[in-house]
C-alpha positions as CSV (number, residue, x, y, z in Angstrom):
1,M,-58.2,-26.0,9.4
2,A,-57.4,-26.7,13.2
3,E,-59.0,-24.3,14.4
4,E,-62.0,-25.9,12.9
5,K,-61.7,-29.1,14.2
6,A,-64.6,-29.7,17.0
7,L,-66.7,-31.9,15.1
8,P,-65.6,-33.4,11.9
9,M,-68.9,-33.9,9.4
10,L,-67.9,-37.3,8.0
11,S,-66.4,-40.1,11.3
12,V,-65.8,-43.4,10.5
13,K,-64.9,-46.0,13.6
14,N,-63.0,-48.6,13.3
15,V,-65.0,-50.0,10.3
16,H,-64.2,-54.0,9.3
17,K,-65.6,-54.9,6.2
18,S,-65.3,-59.0,4.7
19,F,-66.9,-60.4,1.5
20,G,-66.4,-64.7,2.8
21,S,-63.1,-64.8,3.6
22,N,-61.4,-61.9,2.1
23,A,-61.5,-59.3,4.3
24,V,-61.3,-56.1,2.6
25,L,-61.9,-53.1,5.3
26,K,-59.8,-53.7,8.3
27,G,-60.5,-51.7,10.7
28,I,-61.0,-48.1,9.3
29,D,-61.1,-45.1,11.1
30,L,-61.6,-41.5,9.6
31,D,-62.7,-38.0,10.6
32,V,-63.3,-35.3,7.7
33,Y,-63.9,-31.9,8.7
34,P,-65.5,-29.3,6.9
35,G,-64.2,-27.7,4.2
36,E,-61.8,-30.3,4.0
37,V,-60.2,-31.7,0.8
38,L,-59.4,-35.1,1.8
39,A,-57.3,-36.4,-1.4
40,M,-57.8,-40.9,-1.0
41,I,-55.1,-42.5,-2.4
42,G,-54.6,-46.5,-2.9
43,G,-53.8,-49.2,-5.0
44,N,-55.6,-51.6,-7.2
45,G,-58.1,-53.5,-4.4
46,A,-57.2,-51.6,-1.5
47,G,-60.6,-51.4,-0.7
48,K,-61.0,-47.8,-1.5
49,S,-64.6,-48.4,-3.4
50,T,-65.4,-50.7,-0.8
51,L,-65.2,-48.3,2.5
52,V,-67.5,-45.7,0.0
53,K,-69.5,-48.0,-0.6
54,C,-70.1,-48.7,3.2
55,I,-70.8,-44.8,3.7
56,M,-73.2,-44.4,0.6
57,G,-75.3,-47.7,2.8
58,I,-74.5,-49.7,-0.3
59,H,-72.9,-51.8,1.6
60,R,-73.6,-53.0,5.4
61,P,-70.3,-52.7,7.3
62,D,-69.4,-56.1,9.6
63,E,-68.3,-53.6,12.0
64,G,-68.1,-50.1,13.0
65,S,-70.3,-46.9,13.0
66,I,-70.4,-44.1,10.8
67,F,-71.9,-40.6,11.4
68,I,-72.6,-37.7,9.6
69,D,-72.0,-34.2,11.6
70,G,-72.3,-36.2,15.1
71,K,-74.9,-38.4,14.4
72,Q,-74.9,-42.1,14.1
73,L,-75.6,-43.1,10.1
74,R,-78.4,-45.9,9.9
75,A,-76.0,-48.6,8.2
76,G,-76.9,-50.2,4.7
77,V,-80.1,-47.8,3.6
78,P,-78.2,-45.6,0.7
79,S,-81.7,-43.4,1.1
80,A,-80.4,-42.9,4.5
81,A,-77.1,-41.3,3.4
82,L,-79.1,-38.8,1.0
83,D,-81.1,-37.5,2.6
84,V,-78.2,-36.4,5.7
85,G,-76.3,-34.8,2.6
86,V,-74.0,-37.3,1.6
87,Y,-73.3,-38.0,-2.3
88,L,-71.3,-40.4,-4.8
89,I,-69.9,-39.2,-8.3
90,P,-69.1,-42.1,-10.0
91,Q,-66.5,-43.0,-11.9
92,E,-69.1,-44.6,-14.3
93,P,-71.6,-42.4,-15.4
94,M,-75.0,-43.6,-14.4
95,L,-77.5,-42.5,-16.9
96,F,-81.2,-43.1,-17.7
97,P,-80.1,-42.7,-21.7
98,N,-83.7,-41.9,-23.1
99,M,-84.5,-39.2,-20.6
100,T,-82.3,-35.7,-21.2
101,L,-79.6,-34.4,-19.3
102,E,-81.9,-31.6,-17.2
103,E,-84.4,-34.5,-16.4
104,N,-81.3,-37.0,-15.4
105,V,-79.9,-34.3,-13.2
106,L,-83.1,-32.7,-11.6
107,M,-84.5,-36.8,-11.1
108,G,-84.8,-37.4,-7.3
109,I,-85.3,-34.2,-6.1
110,K,-88.1,-32.4,-4.8
111,G,-89.5,-28.8,-5.3
112,D,-90.3,-26.5,-8.1
113,A,-89.7,-26.7,-11.5
114,K,-89.0,-23.6,-12.7
115,E,-87.1,-23.4,-9.6
116,L,-84.5,-26.4,-10.0
117,H,-84.2,-25.4,-13.0
118,K,-83.4,-21.7,-12.5
119,K,-80.6,-23.2,-10.1
120,L,-78.9,-26.0,-12.4
121,L,-78.5,-23.1,-15.4
122,G,-77.0,-20.7,-12.4
123,I,-74.7,-23.6,-11.5
124,L,-73.9,-24.0,-15.4
125,D,-72.8,-20.0,-15.9
126,Q,-70.7,-20.4,-12.8
127,L,-68.7,-23.7,-13.9
128,K,-68.6,-22.0,-17.2
129,W,-70.1,-25.8,-18.8
130,K,-72.0,-25.3,-22.4
131,L,-74.0,-27.9,-22.1
132,D,-78.0,-28.5,-24.2
133,L,-80.1,-29.3,-21.7
134,C,-82.5,-30.9,-23.9
135,R,-80.5,-33.5,-25.7
136,S,-80.5,-37.2,-24.6
137,A,-78.6,-37.9,-22.7
138,R,-77.7,-41.4,-24.8
139,T,-76.1,-38.5,-27.0
140,L,-73.6,-37.4,-24.8
141,S,-70.2,-38.4,-24.5
142,I,-68.8,-40.2,-22.2
143,A,-66.7,-36.9,-20.6
144,E,-70.8,-35.2,-20.9
145,Q,-72.0,-38.2,-19.1
146,Q,-69.1,-37.5,-16.2
147,L,-70.7,-33.5,-16.2
148,V,-73.8,-34.1,-15.8
149,E,-73.0,-36.6,-13.0
150,I,-70.9,-33.8,-10.9
151,L,-74.6,-32.0,-11.5
152,R,-76.5,-34.8,-9.5
153,G,-74.3,-34.2,-6.5
154,L,-74.2,-30.0,-6.7
155,M,-77.7,-29.6,-7.8
156,R,-78.4,-32.1,-4.1
157,E,-76.2,-29.5,-2.2
158,A,-74.7,-32.4,-0.5
159,R,-72.7,-31.7,3.0
160,V,-70.1,-34.7,2.1
161,M,-68.9,-35.6,-1.7
162,F,-66.9,-38.7,-2.7
163,F,-65.0,-37.3,-6.7
164,D,-64.4,-41.3,-8.1
165,E,-61.8,-40.6,-10.4
166,P,-63.8,-37.4,-11.6
167,T,-61.1,-35.6,-13.6
168,S,-60.6,-39.7,-16.3
169,S,-62.7,-38.0,-19.2
170,L,-62.7,-35.1,-18.4
171,T,-60.4,-31.9,-20.8
172,F,-57.8,-29.6,-19.6
173,D,-60.4,-26.9,-19.4
174,E,-63.1,-29.0,-18.2
175,V,-61.2,-30.6,-15.1
176,N,-60.0,-26.9,-14.3
177,S,-63.2,-26.3,-14.1
178,L,-64.0,-28.5,-11.7
179,F,-61.1,-27.7,-9.5
180,S,-63.0,-24.1,-9.5
181,I,-65.8,-25.3,-8.2
182,I,-64.3,-27.9,-5.8
183,K,-62.3,-24.8,-4.3
184,D,-66.0,-23.2,-3.9
185,L,-67.1,-26.1,-2.3
186,Q,-64.3,-26.1,0.0
187,K,-65.8,-21.9,1.1
188,K,-68.7,-23.3,1.4
189,K,-68.0,-25.8,4.5
190,V,-69.0,-29.0,2.0
191,S,-66.5,-31.8,3.2
192,I,-64.9,-33.2,-0.3
193,I,-63.3,-36.7,-0.7
194,Y,-61.6,-37.1,-3.6
195,I,-60.5,-40.6,-4.8
196,T,-58.0,-40.2,-7.6
197,H,-54.6,-42.3,-9.1
198,R,-53.0,-39.2,-10.2
199,M,-50.7,-37.9,-8.0
200,N,-50.1,-34.1,-9.5
201,E,-54.2,-33.7,-8.8
202,V,-53.8,-34.8,-5.4
203,F,-51.4,-32.3,-4.8
204,E,-53.1,-29.4,-7.0
205,I,-56.7,-29.9,-5.4
206,A,-56.2,-31.1,-2.1
207,N,-54.8,-30.4,1.5
208,S,-54.8,-33.5,3.3
209,I,-53.7,-37.7,2.5
210,C,-55.4,-40.8,3.0
211,L,-53.2,-43.0,2.4
212,L,-55.1,-46.5,1.9
213,V,-53.2,-50.1,1.6
214,D,-54.6,-53.4,2.0
215,G,-57.5,-52.4,3.5
216,V,-55.9,-50.2,6.5
217,I,-55.0,-46.7,6.2
218,T,-51.3,-45.8,6.8
219,M,-51.0,-42.7,6.1
220,K,-53.1,-39.2,7.1
221,G,-52.0,-36.1,7.1
222,D,-51.6,-32.5,5.6
223,V,-50.3,-32.6,1.4
224,K,-47.1,-29.6,2.6
225,D,-46.1,-33.0,4.7
226,F,-45.5,-35.7,1.9
227,T,-43.9,-35.9,-1.6
228,Y,-44.5,-38.2,-4.3
229,D,-41.8,-40.2,-3.4
230,M,-43.1,-40.9,0.2
231,L,-47.0,-42.1,-1.4
232,L,-45.6,-43.9,-3.2
233,K,-43.2,-45.9,-1.2
234,G,-46.7,-45.8,1.2
235,L,-48.1,-47.9,-1.3
236,M,-46.0,-50.6,-1.1
237,Q,-47.5,-53.4,0.6
238,K,-45.3,-54.4,3.4
239,N,-46.6,-58.1,3.8
240,K,-46.5,-59.5,0.4
241,E,-48.0,-63.2,0.4
242,Q,-46.4,-65.2,-2.0
243,K,-48.9,-66.1,-4.4
244,V,-46.4,-66.9,-6.8
245,S,-43.8,-68.3,-5.7
246,T,-44.0,-71.9,-7.1
247,V,-44.4,-70.9,-10.6
248,V,-41.1,-69.0,-11.1
249,E,-39.7,-72.1,-9.7
250,A,-42.0,-74.7,-12.1
251,G,-42.2,-72.5,-14.8
252,G,-39.6,-70.2,-15.1
253,S,-38.7,-68.5,-18.0
254,A,-38.6,-71.1,-20.3
255,G,-39.8,-71.3,-23.9
256,P,-39.3,-71.7,-27.3
257,C,-35.6,-70.4,-28.2
258,K,-36.4,-67.8,-30.5
259,K,-39.6,-65.7,-31.0
260,E,-40.9,-64.1,-33.3
261,L,-42.8,-60.4,-34.0
262,V,-46.5,-61.8,-34.1
263,M,-48.9,-58.2,-33.9
264,S,-47.7,-55.0,-34.3
265,L,-49.7,-51.8,-33.4
266,K,-48.8,-48.7,-34.8
267,N,-50.5,-45.6,-33.3
268,F,-52.9,-47.3,-32.1
269,T,-56.1,-44.8,-31.3
270,G,-60.0,-46.2,-29.6
271,Y,-62.2,-44.9,-27.2
272,G,-60.4,-44.8,-23.7
273,F,-56.6,-45.2,-25.0
274,A,-54.2,-43.1,-28.1
275,D,-51.1,-43.4,-29.8
276,V,-49.8,-47.0,-28.7
277,N,-47.2,-48.0,-30.1
278,L,-46.2,-52.1,-29.2
279,D,-44.9,-55.3,-30.6
280,I,-45.7,-58.3,-29.4
281,Y,-43.6,-61.6,-29.7
282,S,-44.3,-66.1,-29.6
283,G,-43.7,-67.7,-27.4
284,E,-43.9,-64.2,-24.8
285,I,-45.3,-63.8,-21.6
286,L,-46.1,-59.5,-21.7
287,G,-47.3,-58.2,-18.4
288,M,-49.9,-54.2,-19.4
289,A,-50.2,-52.6,-15.6
290,G,-51.6,-49.7,-14.9
291,V,-54.0,-48.5,-12.2
292,V,-57.7,-48.3,-12.9
293,G,-58.8,-46.4,-16.0
294,A,-55.5,-46.4,-17.9
295,G,-57.0,-47.6,-20.6
296,R,-55.7,-51.4,-20.4
297,T,-59.5,-53.2,-21.0
298,E,-60.5,-50.6,-23.7
299,L,-57.6,-51.7,-25.6
300,A,-58.1,-55.5,-25.5
301,T,-61.6,-54.9,-26.2
302,T,-61.1,-53.0,-29.2
303,L,-58.0,-55.2,-30.3
304,F,-60.2,-57.9,-30.4
305,G,-62.5,-56.1,-32.5
306,R,-65.5,-55.8,-29.6
307,D,-65.0,-52.1,-30.0
308,K,-64.6,-49.2,-33.0
309,V,-61.0,-48.5,-33.5
310,L,-60.6,-44.8,-34.0
311,S,-57.4,-44.5,-36.3
312,G,-54.0,-46.3,-36.1
313,Q,-52.7,-50.0,-37.5
314,V,-52.7,-53.6,-36.4
315,T,-50.8,-55.8,-38.0
316,L,-51.2,-59.6,-37.6
317,N,-48.4,-61.8,-38.7
318,G,-47.6,-59.0,-41.6
319,E,-51.8,-58.7,-42.6
320,D,-53.3,-56.3,-42.0
321,V,-56.1,-56.8,-39.5
322,T,-57.1,-53.2,-38.0
323,G,-61.1,-52.4,-37.5
324,L,-62.1,-56.4,-37.9
325,G,-65.0,-57.8,-36.2
326,T,-64.5,-60.2,-32.5
327,K,-65.4,-63.4,-35.4
328,A,-62.9,-62.3,-37.9
329,M,-60.3,-61.9,-35.1
330,I,-60.8,-65.1,-33.6
331,A,-60.5,-66.7,-37.4
332,K,-57.2,-64.9,-37.6
333,G,-56.0,-66.5,-34.3
334,V,-56.5,-63.6,-31.8
335,N,-58.9,-64.6,-28.1
336,Y,-60.0,-62.6,-25.5
337,L,-61.0,-64.0,-21.8
338,P,-62.8,-60.9,-20.7
339,E,-61.8,-59.3,-16.8
340,D,-65.8,-59.5,-16.0
341,R,-66.2,-63.2,-17.0
342,F,-70.2,-63.6,-15.3
343,L,-71.1,-60.2,-17.9
344,N,-68.6,-61.3,-21.0
345,G,-67.5,-64.9,-20.0
346,I,-70.2,-67.8,-19.5
347,F,-73.7,-69.0,-20.3
348,K,-74.1,-69.6,-17.1
349,L,-77.0,-72.2,-17.6
350,S,-75.4,-74.1,-20.6
351,T,-73.0,-77.3,-19.9
352,V,-69.2,-76.9,-19.9
353,R,-69.1,-78.5,-23.3
354,N,-70.7,-75.5,-24.9
355,N,-68.9,-73.3,-23.0
356,V,-65.8,-74.7,-24.4
357,I,-66.6,-74.7,-27.9
358,S,-68.9,-71.6,-27.9
359,A,-65.7,-70.0,-29.9
360,C,-65.0,-73.3,-32.5
361,I,-68.1,-72.7,-34.1
362,N,-67.1,-70.2,-36.4
363,K,-64.3,-71.8,-37.2
364,E,-66.7,-74.4,-39.1
365,K,-68.0,-73.7,-42.5
366,G,-71.8,-75.0,-40.8
367,V,-73.4,-73.9,-38.3
368,F,-72.7,-76.1,-35.8
369,V,-69.7,-78.6,-34.6
370,K,-70.5,-82.1,-35.3
371,P,-71.1,-83.3,-31.6
372,A,-68.1,-86.2,-31.5
373,E,-65.5,-83.0,-32.4
374,E,-67.5,-80.9,-29.7
375,K,-67.0,-83.7,-27.0
376,R,-62.8,-83.8,-28.0
377,V,-62.5,-80.6,-28.0
378,A,-64.1,-80.4,-24.3
379,Q,-62.6,-83.2,-22.7
380,K,-59.6,-82.3,-24.2
381,Y,-59.4,-79.1,-22.5
382,I,-61.1,-80.7,-18.9
383,G,-58.2,-82.9,-18.8
384,D,-55.3,-81.1,-19.8
385,F,-56.8,-78.5,-17.5
386,H,-57.8,-80.1,-14.7
387,I,-60.9,-78.9,-14.4
388,K,-63.3,-80.5,-11.8
389,V,-66.5,-81.9,-13.3
390,T,-68.6,-84.4,-13.3
391,G,-68.9,-85.0,-17.1
392,D,-68.9,-82.0,-19.8
393,D,-72.5,-81.9,-19.3
394,Q,-72.2,-80.2,-16.7
395,I,-74.2,-76.6,-16.1
396,M,-71.5,-74.2,-16.3
397,G,-73.0,-71.9,-13.3
398,S,-72.8,-75.0,-11.1
399,L,-69.3,-75.1,-10.8
400,S,-66.5,-73.5,-8.4
401,G,-65.1,-69.8,-10.0
402,G,-61.7,-70.7,-10.4
403,N,-63.3,-73.8,-12.5
404,Q,-65.1,-71.6,-14.9
405,Q,-61.8,-69.6,-15.3
406,K,-60.5,-72.6,-16.3
407,V,-63.0,-73.3,-19.0
408,I,-63.2,-70.0,-20.4
409,L,-59.3,-70.3,-21.0
410,G,-59.7,-73.6,-22.3
411,R,-62.4,-71.8,-25.1
412,C,-59.8,-69.5,-26.0
413,F,-57.6,-71.4,-26.8
414,S,-59.3,-73.9,-28.2
415,T,-59.3,-71.7,-31.9
416,T,-55.7,-72.2,-31.8
417,P,-54.9,-69.2,-31.5
418,K,-51.6,-66.8,-31.8
419,V,-52.3,-64.3,-29.7
420,V,-53.9,-64.4,-26.5
421,I,-55.3,-61.1,-24.6
422,L,-55.8,-62.0,-20.5
423,D,-57.9,-59.6,-18.7
424,E,-57.6,-60.4,-14.7
425,P,-57.1,-64.1,-15.4
426,T,-57.3,-64.3,-12.0
427,R,-60.2,-62.3,-10.7
428,G,-61.7,-64.0,-7.6
429,V,-60.1,-67.3,-8.4
430,D,-58.8,-68.8,-4.7
431,A,-55.1,-69.2,-4.4
432,G,-55.6,-73.3,-4.7
433,A,-57.0,-72.5,-8.3
434,R,-55.0,-69.5,-8.9
435,S,-51.8,-71.8,-9.1
436,D,-53.6,-74.3,-11.6
437,V,-54.1,-71.0,-14.0
438,Y,-50.3,-69.8,-13.5
439,A,-49.3,-73.4,-14.4
440,I,-51.5,-73.5,-18.1
441,I,-50.2,-70.0,-18.4
442,Q,-46.7,-71.0,-18.6
443,E,-47.3,-74.5,-20.5
444,L,-49.4,-72.8,-23.1
445,K,-46.2,-69.9,-23.2
446,K,-43.8,-73.0,-24.3
447,T,-46.3,-73.5,-27.5
448,G,-45.2,-70.5,-28.8
449,I,-48.9,-68.9,-28.5
450,A,-48.0,-65.1,-27.5
451,I,-50.0,-64.0,-24.3
452,V,-50.6,-60.0,-23.2
453,L,-50.9,-60.8,-19.4
454,I,-53.6,-57.4,-18.1
455,S,-53.5,-58.0,-14.2
456,S,-54.0,-55.6,-11.3
457,D,-52.1,-57.6,-9.2
458,M,-48.3,-56.4,-9.2
459,E,-47.0,-59.8,-7.5
460,E,-48.8,-61.9,-10.8
461,I,-47.4,-59.8,-13.4
462,M,-43.6,-59.1,-12.0
463,A,-43.7,-63.2,-11.5
464,L,-44.8,-64.0,-14.9
465,S,-43.8,-61.5,-17.4
466,D,-41.3,-61.8,-19.5
467,R,-41.4,-58.0,-20.9
468,V,-43.9,-55.7,-18.8
469,V,-45.4,-52.1,-20.5
470,T,-47.4,-50.2,-18.1
471,M,-50.5,-47.6,-19.3
472,Y,-51.3,-44.1,-17.8
473,R,-54.0,-41.9,-19.3
474,G,-55.1,-44.3,-22.2
475,R,-50.7,-44.0,-23.0
476,I,-48.4,-46.9,-22.6
477,N,-46.0,-44.2,-20.8
478,H,-43.4,-47.2,-20.0
479,E,-42.0,-50.8,-20.9
480,F,-39.5,-53.0,-18.8
481,M,-36.9,-55.4,-19.8
482,K,-37.2,-58.5,-17.9
483,D,-34.3,-57.0,-15.4
484,Q,-35.8,-54.2,-15.0
485,I,-39.1,-55.2,-13.6
486,N,-40.1,-55.1,-10.1
487,E,-42.3,-53.4,-8.0
488,D,-40.7,-50.4,-7.3
489,N,-40.3,-49.5,-11.0
490,L,-43.7,-50.8,-12.3
491,M,-46.2,-48.5,-9.2
492,A,-43.8,-45.4,-10.4
493,A,-44.5,-45.7,-14.0
494,S,-48.5,-46.7,-13.0
495,F,-48.9,-43.6,-11.3
496,G,-46.8,-41.4,-14.3
497,V,-43.9,-40.1,-11.7
498,T,-41.2,-42.6,-13.3
499,K,-38.1,-40.5,-13.1
500,T,-36.4,-40.8,-16.7
501,K,-33.4,-42.6,-16.1
502,E,-36.1,-45.7,-14.9
503,I,-37.2,-45.9,-18.1
504,S,-36.6,-48.8,-21.0
505,K,-36.3,-47.2,-24.0
C-alpha cells in the first residue's frame, strides 16, 4: 500500500465541529488512500457520525478543509460530495416504502433504464444476493433494507464509500458476501471507511485502523500493528470529566435492605435482540451498557409494549405480562423514559401540566383526570424535581432541555410504577441539570422502585448502578456486580471481547 500513497483519495485537514459549547471534532487530520479499507473505531459519542456528516456535506465544519482526489470539497453541500463519488451507506436504512426495491436503488441515477437494470442484475449476481427487484420496500426486512442501501452505493460507482455498521442486521452468509464485494472494491481502488463496533470484523476486512476518542484521532496505522487489547486500551478516555462524583457521595448505594424480585425475563426475544434472561429487583439500579446498535433500546421498547414480542416470557411480581400493550404495561406498573424525548417524549405545544399527567389518564375510570387532581400531580413533581417553570401552565417547548427531561421523569413516576426504564436519561442535558437528574434517580431508588438505566455514558453507568449487564449483538453477554463495575470490564464486554475469567456468572 505504501507505494500508492502519492495522493490520498480522501484527505481531511484540521476539521473542527462544535454544537453550541460542545466540541465534537477537535482538529481531525485523516488521509485515506485508493484501495485502502480503513476501520474507524470509537465509543459512543466519539464523533464518528459527525465526522462522516462533515465529509458528506450534511454538516459544515467550523474550521478545516476536506479534499477528494486532491480537489477541495465544497463544505456543507451534500450534492457536491455525491457528485465527486462520495457515498454513505447508513446504519439505519432510509427507503421510500411505497416504491419498489429497484426504484429505491436507482433513484437519482442518470442513464438508460434498461442499461441501469442490466448493471443492477450484474451486481446482484456478483454478490449472490437473491432479491426480488419488484417487491415493495415496505415488505423488506431490516436486513434486506440494508442490502438496498449497499446496492445504492455500488450502483453509483463511488470512489469513497462509508460503511456505517453495515453488518448489524445481516446474516452470516450475507456478511461473507459483503466482505467479498468490499475486497473487490478494494482491488478497484475504491477507498472504504468501515465504521464498526465489532472487533473481529476489523481484523478480517481492514488493512488500516483509525481510533477516534472524544473528537480526536488518537491512533492510526496498519492493522497488523494492532491487537484487541491495544484497541480496548486506546478506547479508554484519558481525561474523564468528573460528572458524577457528587452523586456517589450524596446518594451512595442506599436503598431498601431487602431487595425482592419484581420482573423476570426468560428467553425474551424481539426485533433486534434475542434470548434475554434477566431478573430485576426492587430498590436496585440495574445498569445496561453496550455500544450503539447492541439492542438495548429495542429490548426496552418491546418490554414496554411498543414493539412486538417474538418469543419468551415476561413476569411482573409473578404475573405473566408477556406481549401486553403500552397502556396495559403502565397500568401494571411499568413505565419508560424514551431515548429521544423530542420524537417520543414530549408534547411540545402543550403545557407542563398536561405533559406530566398524560400517563395518568389511563389509571382513571373516566377519559379525563379531574382538573384539581391534574394540578396537584403536576405541582408535586414540579416541586419534588425542582423543575424551573413560571407555572404548570407554561408551554413545554419553552423549557430548557434539562427541565423538559425532569418533566418526562415526573410523568414516568406519576403512575406509581414498580419498574421504570430510563433510556439515556441525561442525553442533551447540561451539567447542572444532569446532577439534578442523578439525585432524582437516587431518591426514587430508595423508595423501592426498580430502575433499569440504559446509558452510553460509561461514567454514569459506573456511578449509579448497583449491578450492570452488557449487551452485544442483541444478547446479554455479561453481568457485573458492584465490585466488578469498572471501565475496563464494561468497555471490553460492550465490544464483545471480555475474557472468560472476567465474567460474573
